[in-house]
The first five atom37 places (N, CA, C, CB, O) and aatype in JSON, in Angstrom:
{
  "aatype": [12, 7, 17, 19, 3, 1, 9, 2, 1, 1, 19, 10, 3, 0, 19, 0, 1, 11, 1, 15, 1, 5, 0, 3, 0, 19, 14, 14, 0, 0, 14, 10, 15, 14, 0, 15, 19, 0, 1, 10, 19, 1, 10, 3, 10, 19, 0, 2, 3, 6, 18, 19, 7, 6, 16, 10, 12, 10, 17, 7, 10, 10, 3, 3, 7, 15, 14, 16, 6, 9, 16, 6, 0, 15, 0, 3, 17, 0, 0, 19, 7, 5, 0, 10, 5, 7, 15, 7, 1, 10, 19, 19, 14, 10, 3, 0, 0, 19, 10, 1, 10, 10, 0, 3, 14, 6, 1, 16, 14, 19, 4, 10, 10, 7, 5, 0, 14, 14, 0, 0],
  "atom_mask": [
    [1, 1, 1, 1, 1],
    [1, 1, 1, 0, 1],
    [1, 1, 1, 1, 1],
    [1, 1, 1, 1, 1],
    [1, 1, 1, 1, 1],
    [1, 1, 1, 1, 1],
    [1, 1, 1, 1, 1],
    [1, 1, 1, 1, 1],
    [1, 1, 1, 1, 1],
    [1, 1, 1, 1, 1],
    [1, 1, 1, 1, 1],
    [1, 1, 1, 1, 1],
    [1, 1, 1, 1, 1],
    [1, 1, 1, 1, 1],
    [1, 1, 1, 1, 1],
    [1, 1, 1, 1, 1],
    [1, 1, 1, 1, 1],
    [1, 1, 1, 1, 1],
    [1, 1, 1, 1, 1],
    [1, 1, 1, 1, 1],
    [1, 1, 1, 1, 1],
    [1, 1, 1, 1, 1],
    [1, 1, 1, 1, 1],
    [1, 1, 1, 1, 1],
    [1, 1, 1, 1, 1],
    [1, 1, 1, 1, 1],
    [1, 1, 1, 1, 1],
    [1, 1, 1, 1, 1],
    [1, 1, 1, 1, 1],
    [1, 1, 1, 1, 1],
    [1, 1, 1, 1, 1],
    [1, 1, 1, 1, 1],
    [1, 1, 1, 1, 1],
    [1, 1, 1, 1, 1],
    [1, 1, 1, 1, 1],
    [1, 1, 1, 1, 1],
    [1, 1, 1, 1, 1],
    [1, 1, 1, 1, 1],
    [1, 1, 1, 1, 1],
    [1, 1, 1, 1, 1],
    [1, 1, 1, 1, 1],
    [1, 1, 1, 1, 1],
    [1, 1, 1, 1, 1],
    [1, 1, 1, 1, 1],
    [1, 1, 1, 1, 1],
    [1, 1, 1, 1, 1],
    [1, 1, 1, 1, 1],
    [1, 1, 1, 1, 1],
    [1, 1, 1, 1, 1],
    [1, 1, 1, 1, 1],
    [1, 1, 1, 1, 1],
    [1, 1, 1, 1, 1],
    [1, 1, 1, 0, 1],
    [1, 1, 1, 1, 1],
    [1, 1, 1, 1, 1],
    [1, 1, 1, 1, 1],
    [1, 1, 1, 1, 1],
    [1, 1, 1, 1, 1],
    [1, 1, 1, 1, 1],
    [1, 1, 1, 0, 1],
    [1, 1, 1, 1, 1],
    [1, 1, 1, 1, 1],
    [1, 1, 1, 1, 1],
    [1, 1, 1, 1, 1],
    [1, 1, 1, 0, 1],
    [1, 1, 1, 1, 1],
    [1, 1, 1, 1, 1],
    [1, 1, 1, 1, 1],
    [1, 1, 1, 1, 1],
    [1, 1, 1, 1, 1],
    [1, 1, 1, 1, 1],
    [1, 1, 1, 1, 1],
    [1, 1, 1, 1, 1],
    [1, 1, 1, 1, 1],
    [1, 1, 1, 1, 1],
    [1, 1, 1, 1, 1],
    [1, 1, 1, 1, 1],
    [1, 1, 1, 1, 1],
    [1, 1, 1, 1, 1],
    [1, 1, 1, 1, 1],
    [1, 1, 1, 0, 1],
    [1, 1, 1, 1, 1],
    [1, 1, 1, 1, 1],
    [1, 1, 1, 1, 1],
    [1, 1, 1, 1, 1],
    [1, 1, 1, 0, 1],
    [1, 1, 1, 1, 1],
    [1, 1, 1, 0, 1],
    [1, 1, 1, 1, 1],
    [1, 1, 1, 1, 1],
    [1, 1, 1, 1, 1],
    [1, 1, 1, 1, 1],
    [1, 1, 1, 1, 1],
    [1, 1, 1, 1, 1],
    [1, 1, 1, 1, 1],
    [1, 1, 1, 1, 1],
    [1, 1, 1, 1, 1],
    [1, 1, 1, 1, 1],
    [1, 1, 1, 1, 1],
    [1, 1, 1, 1, 1],
    [1, 1, 1, 1, 1],
    [1, 1, 1, 1, 1],
    [1, 1, 1, 1, 1],
    [1, 1, 1, 1, 1],
    [1, 1, 1, 1, 1],
    [1, 1, 1, 1, 1],
    [1, 1, 1, 1, 1],
    [1, 1, 1, 1, 1],
    [1, 1, 1, 1, 1],
    [1, 1, 1, 1, 1],
    [1, 1, 1, 1, 1],
    [1, 1, 1, 1, 1],
    [1, 1, 1, 1, 1],
    [1, 1, 1, 0, 1],
    [1, 1, 1, 1, 1],
    [1, 1, 1, 1, 1],
    [1, 1, 1, 1, 1],
    [1, 1, 1, 1, 1],
    [1, 1, 1, 1, 1],
    [1, 1, 1, 1, 1]
  ],
  "atom_positions": [
    [[111.64, 107.67, 124.62], [111.41, 106.86, 123.44], [112.5, 105.79, 123.4], [111.42, 107.73, 122.13], [113.69, 106.1, 123.49]],
    [[112.09, 104.52, 123.27], [113.02, 103.41, 123.23], [113.73, 103.32, 121.89], [0.0, 0.0, 0.0], [113.37, 103.99, 120.93]],
    [[114.76, 102.47, 121.84], [115.54, 102.35, 120.61], [114.72, 101.77, 119.48], [116.76, 101.48, 120.85], [114.94, 102.13, 118.32]],
    [[113.77, 100.88, 119.78], [112.92, 100.32, 118.73], [112.03, 101.41, 118.13], [112.04, 99.17, 119.29], [111.84, 101.48, 116.92]],
    [[111.5, 102.27, 119.0], [110.67, 103.37, 118.51], [111.48, 104.35, 117.66], [110.03, 104.11, 119.69], [110.97, 104.86, 116.66]],
    [[112.72, 104.6, 118.04], [113.57, 105.51, 117.26], [113.86, 104.92, 115.88], [114.88, 105.79, 118.0], [113.83, 105.63, 114.88]],
    [[114.14, 103.62, 115.84], [114.4, 102.95, 114.55], [113.15, 102.99, 113.69], [114.87, 101.48, 114.77], [113.22, 103.31, 112.5]],
    [[112.01, 102.66, 114.28], [110.75, 102.7, 113.52], [110.47, 104.1, 112.99], [109.58, 102.23, 114.4], [110.04, 104.25, 111.85]],
    [[110.71, 105.11, 113.8], [110.45, 106.49, 113.37], [111.36, 106.85, 112.2], [110.67, 107.47, 114.54], [110.91, 107.48, 111.24]],
    [[112.64, 106.45, 112.27], [113.57, 106.75, 111.17], [113.15, 106.05, 109.89], [114.99, 106.34, 111.54], [113.19, 106.65, 108.81]],
    [[112.75, 104.79, 110.0], [112.31, 104.04, 108.81], [111.06, 104.68, 108.23], [112.04, 102.56, 109.17], [110.98, 104.89, 107.02]],
    [[110.09, 105.0, 109.06], [108.85, 105.61, 108.57], [109.11, 106.98, 107.96], [107.83, 105.73, 109.72], [108.48, 107.33, 106.96]],
    [[110.02, 107.76, 108.54], [110.38, 109.05, 107.96], [111.04, 108.89, 106.6], [111.31, 109.82, 108.9], [110.76, 109.66, 105.68]],
    [[111.92, 107.87, 106.46], [112.58, 107.61, 105.17], [111.56, 107.2, 104.11], [113.65, 106.53, 105.32], [111.65, 107.63, 102.97]],
    [[110.61, 106.36, 104.5], [109.56, 105.93, 103.56], [108.72, 107.12, 103.13], [108.67, 104.84, 104.2], [108.37, 107.24, 101.96]],
    [[108.39, 108.0, 104.06], [107.59, 109.19, 103.73], [108.34, 110.11, 102.77], [107.21, 109.96, 105.02], [107.75, 110.64, 101.84]],
    [[109.65, 110.29, 102.99], [110.44, 111.12, 102.08], [110.49, 110.51, 100.69], [111.86, 111.32, 102.63], [110.37, 111.21, 99.69]],
    [[110.68, 109.18, 100.63], [110.75, 108.5, 99.33], [109.42, 108.62, 98.59], [111.12, 107.01, 99.52], [109.41, 108.89, 97.39]],
    [[108.32, 108.43, 99.28], [107.0, 108.55, 98.65], [106.76, 109.97, 98.16], [105.88, 108.15, 99.64], [106.17, 110.18, 97.1]],
    [[107.23, 110.94, 98.92], [107.07, 112.32, 98.52], [107.83, 112.6, 97.24], [107.54, 113.26, 99.64], [107.31, 113.27, 96.34]],
    [[109.07, 112.1, 97.13], [109.85, 112.29, 95.91], [109.2, 111.58, 94.74], [111.28, 111.79, 96.1], [109.16, 112.12, 93.63]],
    [[108.69, 110.37, 94.96], [108.03, 109.63, 93.89], [106.75, 110.34, 93.46], [107.72, 108.2, 94.34], [106.44, 110.38, 92.27]],
    [[106.01, 110.88, 94.4], [104.77, 111.57, 94.07], [105.05, 112.81, 93.24], [104.01, 111.95, 95.35], [104.25, 113.17, 92.37]],
    [[106.18, 113.47, 93.49], [106.53, 114.65, 92.71], [106.92, 114.27, 91.28], [107.67, 115.41, 93.38], [106.71, 115.06, 90.36]],
    [[107.49, 113.07, 91.1], [107.98, 112.65, 89.78], [106.86, 112.09, 88.9], [109.07, 111.61, 89.94], [106.97, 112.13, 87.68]],
    [[105.81, 111.58, 89.5], [104.73, 110.93, 88.75], [103.52, 111.86, 88.72], [104.36, 109.55, 89.37], [103.08, 112.33, 89.77]],
    [[102.99, 112.13, 87.53], [101.8, 112.99, 87.49], [100.62, 112.28, 88.16], [101.45, 113.36, 86.02], [100.51, 111.06, 88.09]],
    [[99.75, 113.03, 88.81], [98.61, 112.4, 89.48], [97.68, 111.74, 88.46], [97.83, 113.44, 90.31], [97.48, 112.25, 87.35]],
    [[97.12, 110.62, 88.85], [96.23, 109.88, 87.96], [94.82, 110.45, 88.07], [96.23, 108.37, 88.31], [94.3, 110.68, 89.16]],
    [[94.22, 110.66, 86.92], [92.83, 111.12, 86.88], [91.92, 109.93, 87.17], [92.49, 111.75, 85.49], [92.27, 108.79, 86.85]],
    [[90.78, 110.17, 87.77], [89.86, 109.06, 88.01], [89.3, 108.51, 86.7], [88.71, 109.51, 88.93], [88.89, 109.26, 85.82]],
    [[89.28, 107.2, 86.6], [88.71, 106.54, 85.42], [87.2, 106.63, 85.49], [89.18, 105.06, 85.31], [86.6, 106.33, 86.53]],
    [[86.59, 107.04, 84.41], [85.14, 107.18, 84.38], [84.61, 106.45, 83.13], [84.71, 108.69, 84.38], [85.39, 106.15, 82.22]],
    [[83.3, 106.17, 83.08], [82.75, 105.54, 81.88], [82.99, 106.36, 80.62], [81.25, 105.31, 82.06], [83.13, 105.8, 79.53]],
    [[83.05, 107.68, 80.75], [83.26, 108.54, 79.58], [84.68, 108.42, 79.04], [82.97, 109.99, 79.94], [84.9, 108.65, 77.84]],
    [[85.64, 108.08, 79.88], [87.03, 108.0, 79.42], [87.43, 106.61, 78.93], [87.95, 108.41, 80.54], [88.57, 106.42, 78.5]],
    [[86.52, 105.65, 78.98], [86.83, 104.28, 78.54], [87.23, 104.26, 77.07], [85.62, 103.35, 78.77], [88.13, 103.5, 76.69]],
    [[86.6, 105.06, 76.24], [86.91, 105.07, 74.8], [88.31, 105.6, 74.53], [85.89, 105.91, 74.04], [88.89, 105.31, 73.48]],
    [[88.87, 106.38, 75.45], [90.2, 106.96, 75.26], [91.33, 106.09, 75.77], [90.26, 108.29, 75.93], [92.5, 106.46, 75.62]],
    [[91.02, 104.95, 76.38], [92.05, 104.08, 76.96], [92.9, 103.42, 75.87], [91.41, 103.0, 77.83], [92.39, 102.94, 74.86]],
    [[94.22, 103.42, 76.1], [95.13, 102.68, 75.22], [95.77, 101.52, 75.97], [96.22, 103.62, 74.65], [96.32, 100.6, 75.35]],
    [[95.7, 101.55, 77.29], [96.26, 100.49, 78.12], [95.45, 100.42, 79.4], [97.77, 100.73, 78.43], [95.06, 101.46, 79.95]],
    [[95.18, 99.2, 79.89], [94.44, 99.03, 81.13], [94.87, 97.74, 81.8], [92.91, 99.02, 80.87], [94.94, 96.69, 81.16]],
    [[95.18, 97.82, 83.08], [95.58, 96.66, 83.88], [94.72, 96.56, 85.12], [97.07, 96.74, 84.25], [94.35, 97.58, 85.71]],
    [[94.41, 95.34, 85.52], [93.74, 95.07, 86.77], [94.81, 94.66, 87.77], [92.63, 93.97, 86.62], [95.57, 93.73, 87.51]],
    [[94.89, 95.35, 88.9], [95.91, 95.08, 89.9], [95.26, 94.94, 91.27], [96.97, 96.18, 89.92], [94.15, 95.42, 91.5]],
    [[95.97, 94.27, 92.17], [95.55, 94.15, 93.56], [96.45, 95.04, 94.4], [95.59, 92.67, 94.05], [97.67, 94.98, 94.27]],
    [[95.86, 95.85, 95.25], [96.6, 96.74, 96.11], [96.34, 96.34, 97.55], [96.22, 98.23, 95.86], [95.2, 96.41, 98.02]],
    [[97.38, 95.92, 98.25], [97.21, 95.53, 99.66], [97.95, 96.49, 100.59], [97.71, 94.11, 99.89], [98.38, 96.1, 101.68]],
    [[98.09, 97.74, 100.16], [98.77, 98.74, 100.97], [97.97, 99.05, 102.22], [99.02, 100.01, 100.16], [98.56, 99.33, 103.27]],
    [[96.69, 99.01, 102.14], [95.84, 99.32, 103.27], [95.37, 98.01, 103.9], [94.63, 100.21, 102.84], [95.71, 96.93, 103.43]],
    [[94.59, 98.12, 104.94], [94.05, 96.92, 105.57], [93.12, 96.24, 104.58], [93.29, 97.26, 106.9], [92.2, 96.86, 104.05]],
    [[93.36, 94.98, 104.33], [92.6, 94.25, 103.33], [93.2, 94.43, 101.95], [0.0, 0.0, 0.0], [94.28, 95.01, 101.8]],
    [[92.51, 93.94, 100.95], [93.0, 94.0, 99.58], [91.98, 94.72, 98.73], [93.29, 92.59, 99.03], [90.78, 94.44, 98.82]],
    [[92.44, 95.62, 97.9], [91.57, 96.4, 97.03], [91.95, 96.15, 95.59], [91.65, 97.89, 97.37], [93.13, 96.18, 95.24]],
    [[90.96, 95.93, 94.74], [91.22, 95.81, 93.31], [91.22, 97.19, 92.7], [90.16, 94.91, 92.62], [90.45, 98.07, 93.09]],
    [[92.12, 97.38, 91.74], [92.23, 98.68, 91.07], [92.4, 98.46, 89.58], [93.42, 99.49, 91.64], [92.95, 97.46, 89.14]],
    [[91.92, 99.41, 88.82], [92.18, 99.46, 87.38], [93.11, 100.63, 87.14], [90.85, 99.59, 86.54], [92.78, 101.77, 87.48]],
    [[94.26, 100.36, 86.54], [95.22, 101.4, 86.19], [95.32, 101.44, 84.69], [96.62, 101.16, 86.83], [95.39, 100.4, 84.04]],
    [[95.31, 102.63, 84.13], [95.36, 102.73, 82.68], [96.07, 103.97, 82.2], [0.0, 0.0, 0.0], [96.46, 104.84, 82.98]],
    [[96.24, 104.02, 80.88], [96.79, 105.18, 80.2], [95.79, 105.63, 79.16], [98.17, 104.87, 79.55], [95.23, 104.82, 78.42]],
    [[95.57, 106.94, 79.11], [94.68, 107.5, 78.1], [95.47, 107.81, 76.84], [93.98, 108.77, 78.63], [96.7, 107.75, 76.84]],
    [[94.77, 108.13, 75.76], [95.42, 108.36, 74.47], [96.37, 109.54, 74.47], [94.38, 108.57, 73.42], [97.21, 109.65, 73.58]],
    [[96.26, 110.44, 75.46], [97.21, 111.56, 75.54], [98.39, 111.25, 76.47], [96.48, 112.81, 76.03], [99.22, 112.12, 76.72]],
    [[98.47, 110.01, 76.97], [99.58, 109.59, 77.82], [99.38, 109.83, 79.29], [0.0, 0.0, 0.0], [100.25, 109.49, 80.09]],
    [[98.26, 110.41, 79.67], [98.02, 110.66, 81.09], [97.5, 109.4, 81.79], [97.01, 111.82, 81.26], [96.72, 108.65, 81.21]],
    [[97.94, 109.18, 83.04], [97.49, 108.0, 83.79], [96.08, 108.18, 84.33], [98.45, 107.7, 84.94], [95.62, 109.3, 84.56]],
    [[95.41, 107.07, 84.52], [94.07, 107.08, 85.1], [93.91, 105.84, 85.97], [92.98, 107.12, 83.99], [94.55, 104.82, 85.72]],
    [[93.06, 105.93, 86.98], [92.87, 104.8, 87.88], [91.49, 104.88, 88.53], [93.97, 104.77, 88.96], [90.85, 105.92, 88.57]],
    [[91.07, 103.72, 89.04], [89.83, 103.64, 89.82], [89.97, 102.43, 90.74], [88.55, 103.52, 88.89], [90.55, 101.41, 90.36]],
    [[89.44, 102.54, 91.94], [89.45, 101.42, 92.89], [88.04, 100.85, 92.99], [89.97, 101.87, 94.3], [87.06, 101.51, 92.63]],
    [[87.96, 99.63, 93.48], [86.65, 99.01, 93.6], [85.78, 99.68, 94.65], [86.8, 97.54, 93.93], [84.57, 99.45, 94.7]],
    [[86.38, 100.51, 95.5], [85.61, 101.24, 96.5], [84.94, 102.48, 95.91], [86.51, 101.64, 97.66], [84.09, 103.1, 96.55]],
    [[85.32, 102.85, 94.69], [84.76, 104.03, 94.05], [83.3, 103.8, 93.65], [85.58, 104.4, 92.82], [82.89, 102.68, 93.32]],
    [[82.53, 104.86, 93.69], [81.12, 104.77, 93.32], [80.94, 104.43, 91.84], [80.4, 106.09, 93.64], [79.92, 103.86, 91.46]],
    [[81.92, 104.78, 91.01], [81.83, 104.53, 89.57], [82.36, 103.16, 89.14], [82.57, 105.59, 88.83], [82.36, 102.86, 87.94]],
    [[82.8, 102.33, 90.08], [83.4, 101.04, 89.73], [82.48, 100.2, 88.84], [83.75, 100.26, 91.0], [82.91, 99.71, 87.79]],
    [[81.23, 100.04, 89.23], [80.29, 99.22, 88.45], [80.02, 99.83, 87.09], [78.97, 99.04, 89.22], [79.96, 99.12, 86.09]],
    [[79.87, 101.15, 87.04], [79.6, 101.82, 85.77], [80.8, 101.69, 84.82], [79.27, 103.31, 86.0], [80.61, 101.49, 83.62]],
    [[82.01, 101.81, 85.35], [83.21, 101.65, 84.52], [83.29, 100.21, 84.02], [84.48, 102.02, 85.32], [83.63, 99.98, 82.86]],
    [[82.99, 99.25, 84.89], [83.0, 97.83, 84.48], [82.02, 97.57, 83.36], [0.0, 0.0, 0.0], [82.34, 96.86, 82.4]],
    [[80.82, 98.13, 83.47], [79.83, 97.96, 82.41], [80.27, 98.63, 81.12], [78.47, 98.52, 82.85], [80.08, 98.08, 80.04]],
    [[80.87, 99.82, 81.22], [81.35, 100.51, 80.02], [82.49, 99.72, 79.36], [81.83, 101.94, 80.38], [82.58, 99.66, 78.13]],
    [[83.35, 99.13, 80.17], [84.44, 98.32, 79.61], [83.9, 97.09, 78.91], [85.43, 97.91, 80.73], [84.32, 96.76, 77.8]],
    [[82.96, 96.39, 79.54], [82.37, 95.2, 78.93], [81.64, 95.57, 77.65], [81.41, 94.5, 79.92], [81.72, 94.85, 76.65]],
    [[80.93, 96.68, 77.66], [80.18, 97.11, 76.5], [81.04, 97.62, 75.36], [0.0, 0.0, 0.0], [80.59, 97.67, 74.21]],
    [[82.28, 98.0, 75.66], [83.16, 98.54, 74.62], [83.64, 97.45, 73.66], [84.35, 99.22, 75.25], [83.97, 97.74, 72.51]],
    [[83.69, 96.22, 74.12], [84.17, 95.12, 73.29], [85.67, 95.18, 73.03], [0.0, 0.0, 0.0], [86.16, 94.48, 72.14]],
    [[86.41, 95.99, 73.78], [87.84, 96.16, 73.54], [88.7, 95.33, 74.49], [88.21, 97.61, 73.68], [89.91, 95.24, 74.3]],
    [[88.11, 94.71, 75.52], [88.89, 93.98, 76.51], [89.43, 92.68, 75.94], [88.04, 93.7, 77.74], [88.73, 91.96, 75.23]],
    [[90.67, 92.37, 76.26], [91.3, 91.12, 75.86], [90.73, 89.97, 76.69], [92.84, 91.2, 76.01], [90.55, 88.86, 76.19]],
    [[90.47, 90.25, 77.97], [89.93, 89.28, 78.92], [88.71, 89.92, 79.57], [91.01, 88.87, 80.01], [88.77, 91.09, 79.97]],
    [[87.59, 89.2, 79.68], [86.43, 89.78, 80.37], [86.81, 90.17, 81.8], [85.25, 88.78, 80.39], [87.62, 89.49, 82.44]],
    [[86.23, 91.24, 82.31], [86.59, 91.76, 83.62], [86.37, 90.73, 84.72], [85.79, 93.01, 83.91], [87.22, 90.6, 85.61]],
    [[85.26, 90.0, 84.69], [84.99, 89.0, 85.73], [86.04, 87.9, 85.71], [83.6, 88.4, 85.53], [86.5, 87.46, 86.77]],
    [[86.43, 87.45, 84.53], [87.47, 86.41, 84.41], [88.81, 86.94, 84.88], [87.57, 85.9, 82.96], [89.59, 86.2, 85.49]],
    [[89.1, 88.21, 84.6], [90.36, 88.82, 85.04], [90.42, 88.91, 86.56], [90.53, 90.22, 84.43], [91.47, 88.66, 87.15]],
    [[89.3, 89.25, 87.2], [89.26, 89.32, 88.66], [89.54, 87.94, 89.25], [87.89, 89.85, 89.15], [90.33, 87.82, 90.18]],
    [[88.89, 86.91, 88.7], [89.13, 85.55, 89.2], [90.57, 85.12, 88.98], [88.18, 84.56, 88.51], [91.17, 84.49, 89.86]],
    [[91.14, 85.45, 87.83], [92.53, 85.09, 87.54], [93.48, 85.79, 88.52], [92.89, 85.47, 86.08], [94.42, 85.18, 89.02]],
    [[93.22, 87.06, 88.79], [94.07, 87.82, 89.7], [93.99, 87.26, 91.12], [93.67, 89.29, 89.7], [95.02, 87.1, 91.78]],
    [[92.79, 86.97, 91.58], [92.62, 86.46, 92.94], [93.15, 85.05, 93.11], [91.17, 86.51, 93.33], [93.55, 84.66, 94.2]],
    [[93.17, 84.27, 92.02], [93.69, 82.91, 92.09], [95.22, 82.88, 92.06], [93.14, 82.08, 90.94], [95.83, 81.89, 92.46]],
    [[95.84, 83.95, 91.6], [97.3, 84.02, 91.51], [97.86, 84.41, 92.88], [97.73, 85.04, 90.42], [97.59, 85.51, 93.36]],
    [[98.65, 83.54, 93.51], [99.19, 83.88, 94.83], [100.15, 85.08, 94.8], [99.92, 82.67, 95.42], [100.34, 85.74, 95.82]],
    [[100.74, 85.38, 93.65], [101.67, 86.51, 93.53], [100.95, 87.79, 93.12], [102.77, 86.19, 92.52], [101.56, 88.85, 93.1]],
    [[99.67, 87.7, 92.78], [98.86, 88.85, 92.37], [99.5, 89.62, 91.21], [98.66, 89.78, 93.56], [99.61, 90.84, 91.25]],
    [[99.9, 88.89, 90.18], [100.45, 89.49, 88.98], [99.35, 90.27, 88.28], [101.07, 88.42, 88.04], [98.27, 89.73, 88.05]],
    [[99.59, 91.53, 87.92], [98.56, 92.33, 87.24], [98.09, 91.65, 85.94], [99.1, 93.73, 86.93], [98.87, 91.0, 85.25]],
    [[96.82, 91.82, 85.64], [96.22, 91.24, 84.44], [96.01, 92.36, 83.43], [94.87, 90.51, 84.77], [95.33, 93.35, 83.72]],
    [[96.59, 92.2, 82.24], [96.44, 93.2, 81.18], [95.08, 93.0, 80.52], [97.6, 93.08, 80.12], [94.79, 91.93, 79.98]],
    [[94.25, 94.03, 80.57], [92.91, 93.97, 79.99], [92.82, 94.62, 78.61], [91.93, 94.63, 80.91], [91.98, 94.25, 77.79]],
    [[93.71, 95.58, 78.38], [93.65, 96.34, 77.15], [95.06, 96.84, 76.83], [92.62, 97.52, 77.25], [95.76, 97.33, 77.72]],
    [[95.46, 96.71, 75.6], [96.8, 97.14, 75.22], [97.75, 95.96, 75.21], [0.0, 0.0, 0.0], [97.34, 94.81, 75.37]],
    [[98.99, 96.25, 75.01], [100.0, 95.2, 74.92], [100.5, 94.85, 76.32], [101.18, 95.66, 74.01], [100.84, 95.73, 77.11]],
    [[100.55, 93.55, 76.61], [101.05, 93.09, 77.9], [102.56, 93.3, 77.95], [100.69, 91.6, 78.14], [103.23, 93.16, 76.93]],
    [[103.11, 93.62, 79.14], [104.55, 93.77, 79.25], [105.24, 92.43, 79.05], [104.93, 94.36, 80.6], [104.64, 91.39, 79.33]],
    [[106.49, 92.43, 78.57], [107.2, 91.18, 78.37], [107.39, 90.44, 79.68], [108.54, 91.42, 77.71], [107.6, 91.06, 80.73]],
    [[107.31, 89.11, 79.63], [107.48, 88.3, 80.82], [108.93, 88.37, 81.31], [107.08, 86.83, 80.54], [109.86, 88.32, 80.51]],
    [[109.1, 88.5, 82.61], [110.45, 88.62, 83.17], [111.07, 87.27, 83.39], [110.43, 89.39, 84.47], [112.2, 87.18, 83.85]]
  ]
}
């Protein structure tokens, strides 16, 4: 194994350990479903480019403080979108939020429901 491979292995091992510690500290997010839309107190549209390509995700908090999420690859994505639009609770329509997110070169999350975080 060459020195570059050893360095890469050490870096990847450190990243895996850090992710493991973070995963232990953060409770797992429940999948967002159309039935849980009424319980949302906060919802953000984010872009995730951790994998090959870019995936849109909705991250939220339910009224009991538990996290919830759904990706656009999920089978319930369209149903959740329709439930959100039908709820009348969104600050920004979902389609407009997607366009705003994709037009932003920094991919700043778009707050759809709840109070937006203060600008840094």
